[in-house]
N, C-alpha and C positions, 0 to 999 in steps of 0.2 A: 504494500500500500504506500502511495506517495506520502512523504513526510508531512506535507501541508494538510492533507486529508486526515491523516492519523492524529495530528495535533488538534484539529478542529473537532473531531469526534471525541477524543479523549479529554479535551478541555484541561489538559495538564500543563500546557506551555503555550506561549504565543507563537504565531507564525511570523518569522522574520523576513526581511527583504530577500535574502538568498533563496529561501524556501519558496516564496511566491514566484521569483524568477524561474526557478526550476519547474514549478507547476505550469507556468505559461509556456515554457519551452516544450514540455511534454505534451501539452494540449495542442500545440502547433504540429508536433510530430504525429500525433494521432490523426489530425485532419489532413496531413500531407498525402499525396497520391503516389503509389509505388512507381508509376511510370515516370515520375519526375526524379527518380533516383533516391528517394528517401526511404526510411525504414520505420513504418508505422508501429512495428512491434516494440520500438523503443519509447513509444508514447504512453499515454495513460492507459491503464487497464480498464476493461469494461466495467462500468458502474462507478468509477472514481469521480467523474464529473458530477453525476447525480448525488453521490455522497457529499461532495463538497458543497453543492448548492443547498441540499437539505440541511446540512449542519449550519450554514450561515443563516438560513432563513428560520431555523428553530431558535437560535440564540445569536443575536447580533454580536460581532467580534468586539473584544476589548480594544483599548486605545492603541497598544503596540501593534497588534495584528491589523487593525483597521488602517492606521497610518502607513504601515508597510504595504498593505494591499493597494492603497491609493497611489503610493509612490511607485510601486511596481508597474502599474498600468500607465501612469504618467510618463515614465521613462521609455515606454514602448511606442509612444506617439511618433508619427513621422516628422513632426516639427512644422507642419504647414501653417499652424495658427500664428507662430512667431513672425512669419514673413507675410502674413495676410495684408493686403492693401489697406492702408489707412488704420490698421490695427483695431478698427471698430471703437475708437476712442469715444467715451461718453455714452456708449450703448449699454442697455440693461437687458438681462435675460430674465424672463419669468417662467418658472417651471414648478414642478411639485413632486412629492415623494410617493403619491398614490394612496389609495384607500379612502376611508370615510364614507359618509352617506352619499348617495348618488345625486349629483346636481348637473346642470348644464355646464359646458366648458367655459367657466368664468375667466380662466387665465387667458385663453385665446382672445376672448372679447375684450378683456382689459388691455391686452397687448395692442390690439387694433385702435382702441380709444386713446391710449397713451401716445402711439405714433401719430395719430391725427392731431393731438395736442402739440406735437413738436418734440417729444422725447424719443430718441432713436432706440429701437428695440430689436434684438436678435432672439427670436423664440426658439428654444430647443425642447425636445421631448423624446424620451427613450423609445426607440422603435419597437413595434410588436413583432419580435423575431419568431414567435411561436409557430406560425404556419403560413403558407401562401394564401390562405383564405381569411387571415386576420383582417378585421375591418379597417378601412382607411381612417385616418385621423381627421379632425374637423377642418384644418386648413385645406387638405386635399378635397374634402367634400364641398368646401366653399369655392373650389376651383383654383386654389393656390398650391402648386406643387412645391415640394421641399427642394432647397438648393442642393447641388451635388458637389460643390467645391467652395473654398474660401473666396475665390474670385467671383463666383455666382452670388454668393451671400453678400459680398461687398457691393456688387452692382445693384442688387435689389435694395439694399440698405440706402445706397446713394439715391436711387430713383424714387423710392417710396417711403423712406424713413423707417422701414421695418423689413425684416427678412426671417424666413422660417427655415432653419438649418436642418439638413438631412442627416442620415445616419453616419456620414463620413466623420462627424465630429466626435464620435464615440470610439472607444478602443475596439479593434477588430476581434479581440478575445471574447467579447460578449456574443458576437455572432457564432464564433467557434463553440462556445459553451452551449448555445441553443441547439446547434447541430449535433453536439456530442450527446445530448440527453434525449434526442428523438427516439421513440415517438411520444415521450412525455412532454408536457406543455411548460415551457420555461416561465410563462406569465404567472403561474402559481408557484412553481418550484423555485423561481429566482426572485422571491420577494425582497431579499436583501439587496440585490443589484438594482431593483426598481427603486427602492428607497434611496440608494446611493447614486442613482442616475444623475441627479442635478450636479453632482460633484465630479462626474466622469467626463462631461462634455468639454471638449477643448475649443473654447471660443474666447477670443481676446477682448471681452467686454470689460467695462469699468465696474459694473455691479451686477448682482443677481438677487432676485427676490424668489425664495423657495418656500412653497407652501407645505405645511405638514398638517395632519388631521387628528392628532391626539391632544389631550388636555395640555400637555407640554411636550416639547421635542425630546425624543429619546436621547440619552447621553451620546450614543453613537452618531446621531445627526449633528449634535453640537460639536463633537470632535471633528467630524468631516467638514463642517462649515468653517471652524477655526483653522483647520489644516489647509483648506482651500484658500482662505483669505491670506494666510502667511505665504503659501507657495506661489500664488498668482498676483498678489497685491490688490485684488479686487475687493470691494465691499460685498459681504454676503449677509442677506437678511433671511432669517427663518421666521415665517409668519403663520400663526394659527388663531383659532377663535373658539368661543364658548359653545358654538353649535357643533363643533367637531368636523366641519367641512374643511377641505384642503385650502389653505391660504387665508386671505382676509375676507371677512364678511361685513357688509355694510349695515347689517341689522343685529350685530352682536358685539360683545367686547372682544377685542383682538389683543394678542400679545406678539411683540416683535423682538427677536433676539438678533442683535447686530454684531457681526464679527468683522474686524478689520485687522490689518497687519499689526496695528499698534495696540490691540486689545479687544475687549468685548463689552457690550452694554445691552440693556433691554429697556423697552418702554411699552406702555399700554395705549391702545387706541379705543376710546369709548365713543360709540356713535353719537350720543346726545350732544356733547360739546362741539362735535364736528357738523352739527346741523342735520344729522341723519336720525332715523327713528328705529327703535328696536322692532324686530319682526320675527318671523318663523321660518323654519326650514322649508316649508311648503312653497314659499315664494321663490326658492332657488331650484326647485325640482324641474326636470325637463318637461316641456309642454308639447303635447302632440307627438306624432310619430316621426316628424321631420326635424332633426337637430339643426339643419341649416336655416329653415324657416324661423325656428325659435330664436337663434342667435341674431339673425337679421332683424327680427322684431325688437330685440333688446337694443341692438345698435341704432335702431331708428326711433327709440323712445317709446316703444309700444310694449315693453316688458312689464313685469310686476315691479312694485316699488322696491322690494328686496333685491330683485335682479339688477335693476339700474343702479341702486346705491352700492351694491357689491362691485359691479364693474367699475363704477366711478372711483371707489376707494382703491381698488387694485391699480387702476391707471394712475391715480395720484401717488400711490406708493412707488411706482416705477419712476415718476418724475422726481420725487424727493430722494429716493435711493440713488438715482443717477445724477443728483445735484443739478438737475434742470431748474429746480426751485426748492426753497425751503419752507414755502407757505402752503400748509395743508389745505386751508380754506380756499385759497386761490386755485390750487391744483384741482380740488373737487369741483369748483365752479367751471374751470376750463374743460374738465372731462364732461360735465353735464352739457356744456354748450356745444361740444362737437357731436354729441348724441342728438341734440334737439335741432341743431342747424343743418344736419345732414352730413357733417364732415366725416363721421366714422364710416357711414355707408359709402360715401364718395371715395374714401381711401380703399375700401374693399373692392369697389368697382375698378379703381385704377390698378390694383394688384391683379385682378382677373384679366383686364385688358392687356396689361404688360405681359402676362403669361401667354396670352393668345398671340401677341406680336412676336415673342421670343421663342415660341414653340417650333 
């Protein structure tokens, strides 16, 4: 049994950086094809990838194992982000760790509203590697395909103020793990990597706002956020709320944990002082069978009060985290304005038109 798998199952010692390096090397050997001159028998044994994912998803790793895991994947990146045009200075990424009650895609809606306000956004999201029949994400359903390179991402960001990055920003090892555990479904088996996904994307943004769905972020998430802030120099916000939905909610008390290279802080966002009103989870539930129609309604000012307030608060958070502004009330007013003056829907149409032109 590989030493990394044995350590995770036994929980008797941390997995250090050399052990993670060895595991990824073995994973690549397993996925290599014999006709290319490799020796798959030197790779992982059958079931070891499943055992590793099951162990990580049963008990989140401790600090030493987790930071070594993040470092081991970071050092395997091809380095494209460092040389990306413009380096996406000032851009913010909004993403989430998954889970919680089912709601409409508030993060994508908030990203579009923030971009319409003038905050540059690079939106990431862990791909659904599980099967070729996995459903498309909301951006693709809206007619916005994901970018395939840093150059495409930069061009979309320059043209529209927002870009939706594709799977190329994630370590290739995630796709290899998904293939190694077939026919099992990595969406359930790989919960640990879904939770850590926001800290695995290689995008040269200035800040990221990451939603979690528990009462407070798990220690592993705070460790990953702090480690990412130190390693990349970006500001990392972890955001959750009393409803238990992923990220900020405009109708509930929110808690934000701020991680920067210089330290950590936290603050509370109460809806009432911000001019928002408390509400219920029902106002954030998906409406109807068509998620595109629902999100377009919210972006056009025809959603529930809870939906609009949540999207506006999410957009305001991107503006504040990205240092576009420090005024929460002003950012909320600007977000509401682009919803009701048609700016958010106009941006969506511009993205769709740009896609058709460049297809």
